[in-house]
N, C-alpha and C positions, 0 to 999 in steps of 0.2 A: 504494500499500500504506500508505503514511504517513496518508493521509486516513482509511482505514478503521479504524486503531488509534486515532486521536483521536476519531473518531465514537464509538466503542464506550466510550471512557474518559469521555466526556460523558454517556452514557446511563445508566452505572453509578454514580449518584451514592448514596451511603449514606444511608439514612433508618432511624429507629428507630420501630417501631409500639408505642405504649403502651397500646394498647386492652386487652391481657390484663391488665396491671398496673391499669389503673382498674376493671376488673371485680374483681379480687382485693380492692382497697381498698373497693369498693362493699358487696361481699359481707361483708368483715369489720366494716365500719360498721353494716350490717344486724344483724349477729350480737351486736354489742356494744349496739346500742340495744333489741334484744329482751331480752337477758339482764339488762340494767339495770333493766328494768320490773318484773322479778319479785323484786328484792331491795327489801324494804320493811323499815324499822325502826321501832320505837315512839318513839324519839327520846331515850331516856334510858338511862343505865346502872342496872341494878337488880341488888342483891344477892339473888339468887334462893335458897331453901332448897335444900339438896341430897337428891337421891333417888338410890338405886342402882338403881331400876327405871325410870328415866326413858326415855323413846323418842323419836327425832327424828321431828317432824311435817312431811311433805313438802308438804302442801296448804296451809299456814297463810298466809292472805293478810291476816288482820285482827289485827294486833299491838296489844295495849292493855297499857300499863304502868301500875303503881301504884307510886309512889316511897315512901320512908320517910316523908314528911309526908303521906300519904294524898292526894296530887294524881294525877290520871288524866290520861294523855298517850296520844294517837293522832298519828301522823306528825309528830313533833317539836313538836307542839303541845299546850298543857294544854286540857283539855276538861272542863267542869262535868258532874258526874254526871248532870243532869237532861237534858243535851243528848247523852248517849252513845246513845240509840235511834236518833235520825235519822242519826247519824254511822254506826252500824253497819249500818243498813238501806242507806245509800249505798254503803258498801264492800262489803256482800253482794251488791248488785245489779251490781257491776262484775265480781265473780267468785263466781257462786252455789255452786260446788263447794268453795270455801275453807271454813276452819274459824276460830273465835276462839281466839287463844292470850293468855292473861293472863299477863303477866309481874309479878308481884307481890313487892314487897321483902319480906325477912323480917321487917321492923320495921313494915310496914303493919298497918293494922286490918282484922280479918276482916269487919267490917261494910262498907267499901268493896267488898272482893272480892265479897261477896254481891250488892251493888248492880249491879256491873259484869256478874255472871253473869245477874241477873235482867233487865238492860236488853238483853243480847244475847238472851235467850230471847223477850222481847217484840218483838224485832226480826225474830223468826222463824230465828234460827240456835241450833240446839240442839246442835251439834257444838262443844263448848267443852273447851280444855285448859289445863291450869296449866304454866307453865314452871318447870323445876327443873334445877339443875346436877348432874352427874354426880359420884358420889364419886370 
């Protein structure tokens, strides 16, 4: 009888199966990678004008910022106005359903805003929105 009890004790070693935990970790990793790719910033802080009728744009993937010194920024880098069209074409090719959102500082010149809008239309993007702060 003693031999039978000791044989059972040796067969029942404790083990931890970490496969479900690894599955959850990998699913969370994929979730964070996918959601992180949707967050795109223009790269600078802009003092946008206020508008009480502003609406949140859900499909904005091309963010262009114009700072108070009339410099144009895309993806945290300064872009010359003459190089806007190829940059917008490239970003629009990545997501054809997205729109251009221009974040113009209230102290920027209207001429630069028109140049950015013209470049986006020449690039084939006609859905353009201007960013504004809510009152």
